[in-house]
C-alpha positions as CSV (number, residue, x, y, z in Angstrom):
1,X,8.1,132.8,-18.5
2,X,6.6,129.3,-17.9
3,X,3.8,128.6,-15.5
4,X,6.0,127.0,-12.8
5,X,8.3,130.0,-12.8
6,X,5.4,132.4,-12.5
7,X,4.0,130.4,-9.5
8,X,7.5,130.4,-7.8
9,X,7.8,134.2,-8.3
10,X,4.3,134.7,-6.8
11,X,5.1,132.5,-3.8
12,X,8.4,134.4,-3.2
13,X,6.5,137.7,-3.3
14,X,3.9,136.5,-0.8
15,X,6.6,135.1,1.5
16,X,8.3,138.5,1.6
17,X,5.0,140.2,2.5
18,X,3.5,137.7,4.9
19,X,6.2,135.8,6.8
20,X,3.6,134.2,9.2
21,X,1.8,132.3,6.4
22,X,3.5,129.2,5.1
23,X,3.1,128.9,1.3
24,X,4.1,125.5,-0.1
25,X,5.7,125.1,-3.5
26,X,3.7,122.9,-5.9
27,X,5.9,119.9,-6.2
28,X,4.5,117.7,-8.9
29,X,5.9,114.2,-9.5
30,X,8.2,113.9,-12.5
31,X,6.0,113.2,-15.5
32,X,2.8,114.0,-13.7
33,X,0.2,116.1,-15.5
34,X,-0.8,119.3,-13.7
35,X,-3.8,118.9,-11.3
36,X,-7.3,120.1,-12.0
37,X,-7.2,122.9,-9.5
38,X,-7.8,126.5,-8.9
39,X,-5.0,129.0,-9.5
40,X,-3.0,126.6,-11.6
41,X,-2.5,124.4,-8.5
42,X,-1.1,127.2,-6.3
43,X,-2.1,126.9,-2.7
44,X,-4.7,129.4,-1.4
45,X,-2.2,130.1,1.4
46,X,-0.6,132.5,-1.1
47,X,-3.7,134.6,-1.2
48,X,-3.5,135.5,2.5
49,X,-5.3,138.6,3.6
50,X,-4.3,139.9,7.0
51,X,-3.4,136.4,8.3
52,X,-6.5,134.6,7.1
53,X,-4.4,132.0,5.2
54,X,-6.4,132.5,2.0
55,X,-9.8,131.4,3.5
56,X,-11.5,134.6,2.3
57,X,-10.2,134.1,-1.3
58,X,-11.3,130.5,-1.3
59,X,-14.8,131.2,0.0
60,X,-15.2,133.9,-2.7
61,X,-14.0,131.4,-5.3
62,X,-16.6,128.8,-4.0
63,X,-19.4,131.3,-4.4
64,X,-18.2,132.3,-7.9
65,X,-18.2,128.7,-9.0
66,X,-21.7,128.2,-7.6
67,X,-22.9,131.2,-9.6
68,X,-21.4,129.7,-12.7
69,X,-23.7,126.7,-12.6
70,X,-21.2,124.1,-14.0
71,X,-21.7,121.8,-11.1
72,X,-25.5,121.9,-11.5
73,X,-25.1,121.2,-15.2
74,X,-23.4,117.9,-14.3
75,X,-26.2,117.0,-12.0
76,X,-28.8,117.9,-14.6
77,X,-27.0,115.7,-17.2
78,X,-27.1,112.7,-14.9
79,X,-30.8,113.3,-14.0
80,X,-31.9,113.9,-17.5
81,X,-30.0,111.1,-19.2
82,X,-32.2,108.2,-20.6
83,X,-32.7,105.2,-18.3
84,X,-29.8,102.7,-18.2
85,X,-26.0,103.2,-18.5
86,X,-24.6,106.6,-19.0
87,X,-21.7,106.9,-21.6
88,X,-18.8,109.0,-20.3
89,X,-15.5,109.7,-22.0
90,X,-13.9,107.2,-19.5
91,X,-16.4,104.4,-19.8
92,X,-19.9,103.3,-19.0
93,X,-21.2,104.6,-15.6
94,X,-24.4,104.0,-13.7
95,X,-26.6,106.1,-11.5
96,X,-27.1,103.4,-8.9
97,X,-25.1,100.6,-7.3
98,X,-27.7,98.0,-8.3
99,X,-27.7,99.0,-12.0
100,X,-23.9,98.7,-12.1
101,X,-23.9,95.4,-10.3
102,X,-26.5,94.0,-12.8
103,X,-24.1,95.1,-15.6
104,X,-21.2,93.4,-13.9
105,X,-23.1,90.1,-13.6
106,X,-24.4,90.2,-17.1
107,X,-20.9,90.9,-18.4
108,X,-19.5,87.9,-16.6
109,X,-16.4,89.8,-15.6
110,X,-13.6,87.5,-14.6
111,X,-11.9,87.9,-11.3
112,X,-8.7,86.4,-9.9
113,X,-8.7,84.0,-6.8
114,X,-9.7,86.0,-3.8
115,X,-10.9,88.9,-5.9
116,X,-14.3,90.4,-6.6
117,X,-15.9,92.6,-9.2
118,X,-18.1,95.3,-7.8
119,X,-19.3,98.9,-8.4
120,X,-17.1,101.8,-7.2
121,X,-18.2,105.4,-7.1
122,X,-16.1,108.1,-8.9
123,X,-16.8,111.8,-9.5
124,X,-17.4,112.8,-13.1
125,X,-17.0,116.5,-12.2
126,X,-13.6,117.6,-13.6
127,X,-13.5,120.9,-11.8
128,X,-12.1,121.9,-8.4
129,X,-14.7,121.7,-5.6
130,X,-15.1,123.5,-2.3
131,X,-16.3,122.4,1.1
132,X,-16.9,124.8,4.0
133,X,-16.2,122.7,7.1
134,X,-18.7,122.5,9.9
135,X,-16.6,124.6,12.3
136,X,-16.4,127.6,9.9
137,X,-17.9,130.8,11.4
138,X,-19.8,131.4,8.2
139,X,-22.5,128.9,9.2
140,X,-23.3,131.0,12.3
141,X,-23.0,134.5,10.8
142,X,-26.6,136.0,10.5
143,X,-25.3,138.4,7.8
144,X,-24.4,135.5,5.5
145,X,-27.5,133.4,5.7
146,X,-28.1,133.4,1.9
147,X,-24.5,132.4,1.2
148,X,-24.7,129.6,3.8
149,X,-27.9,128.3,2.2
150,X,-26.2,128.2,-1.2
151,X,-23.1,126.6,0.1
152,X,-25.1,124.0,2.1
153,X,-26.8,123.0,-1.1
154,X,-23.4,122.6,-2.7
155,X,-22.3,120.3,0.1
156,X,-25.3,118.1,-0.6
157,X,-24.8,118.2,-4.3
158,X,-21.2,117.0,-4.3
159,X,-22.3,113.4,-4.0
160,X,-24.8,113.8,-6.9
161,X,-21.9,114.4,-9.4
162,X,-20.7,110.8,-9.2
163,X,-21.5,107.5,-11.0
164,X,-20.8,103.9,-10.2
165,X,-18.3,102.1,-12.5
166,X,-17.3,98.4,-12.6
167,X,-14.0,97.5,-11.1
168,X,-12.1,94.3,-10.1
169,X,-10.6,94.1,-6.6
170,X,-7.5,91.9,-6.1
171,X,-6.8,90.2,-2.8
172,X,-3.8,92.2,-1.4
173,X,-2.7,89.2,0.6
174,X,-1.8,87.6,-2.7
175,X,0.4,90.5,-3.9
176,X,3.3,88.2,-4.8
177,X,1.1,86.6,-7.4
178,X,0.9,89.9,-9.2
179,X,4.4,91.2,-8.3
180,X,6.7,88.3,-7.8
181,X,8.9,88.7,-4.8
182,X,6.9,91.7,-3.5
183,X,5.5,91.0,0.0
184,X,2.4,93.1,0.9
185,X,3.9,93.4,4.4
186,X,7.0,95.3,3.2
187,X,8.2,98.8,2.8
188,X,9.1,97.9,-0.8
189,X,5.4,97.3,-1.4
190,X,4.5,100.7,0.0
191,X,7.2,102.4,-2.1
192,X,6.1,100.7,-5.3
193,X,2.3,100.7,-4.9
194,X,1.4,103.1,-2.1
195,X,-0.4,100.3,-0.2
196,X,0.8,97.7,2.3
197,X,-0.4,95.4,5.2
198,X,0.9,95.4,8.8
199,X,0.1,93.3,11.9
200,X,-0.9,94.8,15.3
201,X,-1.9,93.1,18.5
202,X,-3.2,96.2,20.3
203,X,-3.6,96.6,24.1
204,X,-6.2,99.2,23.6
205,X,-9.5,97.9,24.9
206,X,-12.0,100.6,24.1
207,X,-11.5,102.2,20.7
208,X,-14.4,104.5,21.3
209,X,-12.5,106.2,24.2
210,X,-10.4,108.8,22.4
211,X,-8.2,109.3,25.5
212,X,-7.3,105.7,25.7
213,X,-6.7,105.5,21.9
214,X,-4.3,108.4,22.1
215,X,-2.6,107.1,25.2
216,X,-2.3,103.4,24.2
217,X,-2.9,103.0,20.5
218,X,-1.0,106.0,19.1
219,X,2.4,104.8,20.6
220,X,1.7,101.3,19.3
221,X,1.3,102.6,15.8
222,X,4.3,104.8,16.0
223,X,6.4,101.8,17.0
224,X,4.8,99.8,14.2
225,X,5.8,102.4,11.7
226,X,9.4,102.7,12.9
227,X,9.7,98.9,12.8
228,X,8.0,98.7,9.3
229,X,10.2,101.4,7.8
230,X,13.8,100.7,8.8
231,X,15.1,104.0,7.4
232,X,12.7,106.1,9.4
233,X,14.0,108.3,12.2
234,X,10.8,109.2,13.9
235,X,7.0,108.9,13.5
236,X,4.1,111.1,14.6
237,X,0.5,109.8,14.8
238,X,-1.6,112.9,15.0
239,X,-5.3,112.1,14.9
240,X,-7.9,109.4,14.2
241,X,-11.4,108.6,13.1
242,X,-13.8,105.9,14.2
243,X,-16.2,104.3,11.8
244,X,-19.2,102.3,13.0
245,X,-22.5,102.4,11.2
246,X,-24.3,100.5,13.9
247,X,-22.9,102.4,16.9
248,X,-25.7,103.2,19.5
249,X,-23.8,105.7,21.7
250,X,-23.0,109.4,21.4
251,X,-21.4,110.2,18.1
252,X,-20.7,113.8,18.8
253,X,-17.3,115.3,17.7
254,X,-15.6,117.4,20.3
255,X,-12.3,118.9,19.0
256,X,-11.6,120.6,22.3
257,X,-11.5,117.2,24.0
258,X,-9.7,115.6,21.1
259,X,-12.7,113.4,20.5
260,X,-13.4,112.8,16.8
261,X,-16.8,111.2,17.5
262,X,-18.0,108.1,15.7
263,X,-18.8,108.2,11.9
264,X,-22.1,106.6,10.8
265,X,-21.2,106.9,7.1
266,X,-18.3,105.5,5.1
267,X,-16.5,107.6,2.5
268,X,-18.0,106.0,-0.5
269,X,-16.2,107.9,-3.3
270,X,-12.8,107.5,-4.7
271,X,-10.5,110.0,-3.1
272,X,-7.2,110.8,-1.3
273,X,-6.8,112.8,1.9
274,X,-3.8,114.9,0.8
275,X,-2.1,116.3,-2.3
276,X,1.1,118.1,-3.4
277,X,0.2,121.2,-1.4
278,X,-1.7,119.9,1.6
279,X,0.9,117.1,2.4
280,X,3.5,119.9,3.1
281,X,1.0,122.3,4.8
282,X,-0.4,119.6,7.1
283,X,3.1,118.4,8.1
284,X,4.4,121.9,8.9
285,X,1.4,123.0,10.9
286,X,1.6,119.9,13.0
287,X,5.3,120.5,13.7
288,X,5.0,124.2,14.4
289,X,1.5,124.8,15.7
290,X,0.2,121.3,16.8
291,X,-2.9,122.3,14.8
292,X,-5.7,119.7,15.3
293,X,-3.0,117.3,16.6
294,X,-4.4,114.7,19.0
295,X,-1.0,113.1,19.5
296,X,2.3,114.1,21.1
297,X,2.9,117.8,21.0
298,X,5.7,119.1,18.7
299,X,7.8,122.1,19.5
300,X,9.6,123.0,16.3
301,X,10.3,126.6,15.4
302,X,9.8,127.3,11.7
303,X,13.4,127.0,10.7
304,X,13.7,123.6,12.5
305,X,10.5,122.4,10.7
306,X,11.9,123.5,7.4
307,X,15.1,121.6,8.0
308,X,13.2,118.5,9.0
309,X,11.0,118.7,5.9
310,X,14.0,119.2,3.7
311,X,14.5,115.4,4.1
312,X,12.0,112.8,3.0
313,X,8.8,112.6,4.9
314,X,5.7,110.5,4.2
315,X,2.0,110.5,5.3
316,X,0.5,107.1,6.1
317,X,-3.1,106.3,7.0
318,X,-3.6,103.0,8.9
319,X,-6.9,101.3,9.2
320,X,-7.5,98.6,11.8
321,X,-10.8,96.8,12.3
322,X,-12.1,96.2,15.8
323,X,-13.5,92.9,14.6
324,X,-13.5,90.9,11.3
325,X,-15.0,93.1,8.5
326,X,-18.1,91.7,7.0
327,X,-19.5,94.6,5.0
328,X,-18.3,98.0,3.7
329,X,-14.6,97.0,3.2
330,X,-11.9,99.5,2.8
331,X,-10.3,99.4,-0.6
332,X,-7.1,100.8,-2.0
333,X,-5.7,101.6,-5.5
334,X,-2.1,101.1,-6.5
335,X,0.0,104.1,-7.6
336,X,1.4,102.8,-10.9
337,X,-2.1,102.5,-12.4
338,X,-2.9,106.2,-12.0
339,X,0.5,107.9,-11.6
340,X,0.1,109.9,-14.8
341,X,-3.6,110.9,-14.1
342,X,-4.3,114.4,-12.9
343,X,-6.0,114.6,-9.6
344,X,-9.0,116.9,-8.9
345,X,-8.6,119.2,-5.9
346,X,-11.3,119.6,-3.3
347,X,-10.7,122.7,-1.1
348,X,-11.8,122.4,2.6
349,X,-12.2,125.8,4.0
350,X,-11.6,126.3,7.7
351,X,-11.5,129.7,9.5
352,X,-7.7,129.5,9.7
353,X,-6.5,127.4,6.8
354,X,-7.6,125.9,3.4
355,X,-7.0,122.2,3.3
356,X,-6.8,120.2,0.0
357,X,-8.0,116.7,-0.7
358,X,-8.4,115.0,-4.0
359,X,-10.8,113.1,-6.2
360,X,-10.2,111.1,-9.3
361,X,-12.2,110.1,-12.4
362,X,-12.7,106.5,-13.5
363,X,-10.2,104.6,-15.6
364,X,-10.8,100.9,-16.4
365,X,-7.1,100.0,-15.7
366,X,-7.1,101.2,-12.1
367,X,-5.5,98.5,-10.0
368,X,-7.6,98.0,-6.9
369,X,-6.9,95.9,-3.8
370,X,-8.8,94.7,-0.8
371,X,-8.4,92.5,2.2
372,X,-11.4,90.2,2.2
373,X,-12.7,89.5,5.7
374,X,-10.0,91.8,7.1
375,X,-9.2,90.7,10.7
376,X,-8.8,92.8,13.8
377,X,-5.0,92.2,13.8
378,X,-4.6,93.2,10.2
379,X,-3.8,96.9,9.6
380,X,-4.2,98.2,6.0
381,X,-1.8,101.0,5.2
382,X,-2.1,103.5,2.5
383,X,0.2,106.3,1.5
384,X,-1.4,109.8,1.4
385,X,1.7,111.8,0.5
386,X,5.4,111.3,-0.1
387,X,7.8,114.2,-0.5
388,X,9.9,112.4,-3.0
389,X,9.0,113.7,-6.5
390,X,11.5,112.1,-8.9
391,X,9.2,109.2,-9.8
392,X,11.3,106.6,-7.9
393,X,8.5,105.9,-5.4
394,X,4.8,106.1,-5.1
395,X,3.4,109.5,-4.1
396,X,0.1,108.3,-2.8
397,X,-2.8,105.8,-3.1
398,X,-6.4,106.6,-3.5
399,X,-9.1,104.7,-1.6
400,X,-12.8,104.3,-1.0
401,X,-15.4,102.3,0.9
402,X,-17.6,99.9,-1.0
403,X,-20.4,97.4,-0.7
404,X,-19.5,93.8,-1.0
405,X,-22.3,92.1,-3.0
406,X,-21.2,88.6,-1.8
407,X,-21.5,89.4,1.9
408,X,-24.5,87.9,3.7
409,X,-27.4,90.2,4.5
410,X,-26.6,90.1,8.2
411,X,-22.8,90.6,7.8
412,X,-21.4,92.9,10.4
413,X,-20.6,96.4,9.1
414,X,-17.0,97.6,9.3
415,X,-16.1,98.9,12.7
416,X,-12.6,100.3,12.5
417,X,-10.2,103.0,13.5
418,X,-8.2,105.0,11.0
419,X,-5.2,106.9,12.3
420,X,-3.2,109.4,10.4
421,X,0.6,109.8,10.7
422,X,3.8,111.2,9.3
423,X,7.1,109.4,9.3
424,X,10.4,111.1,8.7
425,X,13.6,109.8,7.2
């Protein structure tokens, strides 16, 4: 019996035992290599214990992995390597941004018009990783202080398992120079590359006011999505994040009030927000439970959600600056350049679910794009998940923040809003 059939049989058995827990089937893209993941890629939802959605099993796995010491071994390798570049099986990496930038300049790397060569940070840890989210009850359990201490160190160590690698960014506004006839502002671009550009003149005046964002901006983006994708039947914007390094006000997150807070840091590592499992789990829990949904409430019973998800559905993130971006631009990688590369799963453990995000190791042929000096009316769009698996369309993009070495020292840091959405066809 092959691995896929074994997984399907296991899922079927779990479904019979625990009907309240949704267990997604692992739906790899045709030709895609299996992910670097726990349980052969099977969702932790299938390890449910008394309705915990697999969170106990995932936490146990995180502690076992810590005890194994493999993650620490990667950190030790980086720290103990001789000064200078570090040779990896994918290419030459660097401990620091400045070292990598010096290498780029010394190598005189050629860039196209509107492009730039700069360091991007990738993980070099080819193992699944675990993150216990801040709201998890484990952090406040006096009986688990030792576990919390070990897991806190693991949280801090995740960033230490990465290196900077040289990459060239192309100007996405010039997409037709690389793909003749393909406009960056088209659904065809999204379906081919997993990235696109839209235009939005928002009537939202205060993007730090989560209530106004939900009331004014969410409907604007839902309309934008329906206009952008003619075949879509409906759109759901469900939450958002605000990024502003220089913000002086209260940054506190308050989930009860649907306030995501204001992020001081930018996600400076190559990643994607969803994968084969979490794209389906996230969609279904929004439709049936409104779980962590800041947008319009959904009222689908499980059978209705299953029927809706039997058709094509897509997750899109949309990033809109509040003002022209001077520093810390948002950059996107095109699907064809990594479609056959296995992703590395990161498990995010809540009290009631196990989310999955992904990281990727470096390849020199990754096809990166940016929007230099992205304006407040320009919305960069990236695909985080697509339910179509036959290889005819992109499944996702991966993305990162980065530091623009050509920006003036006083260039304003990126202030932007990222909204997350699903569209249905």
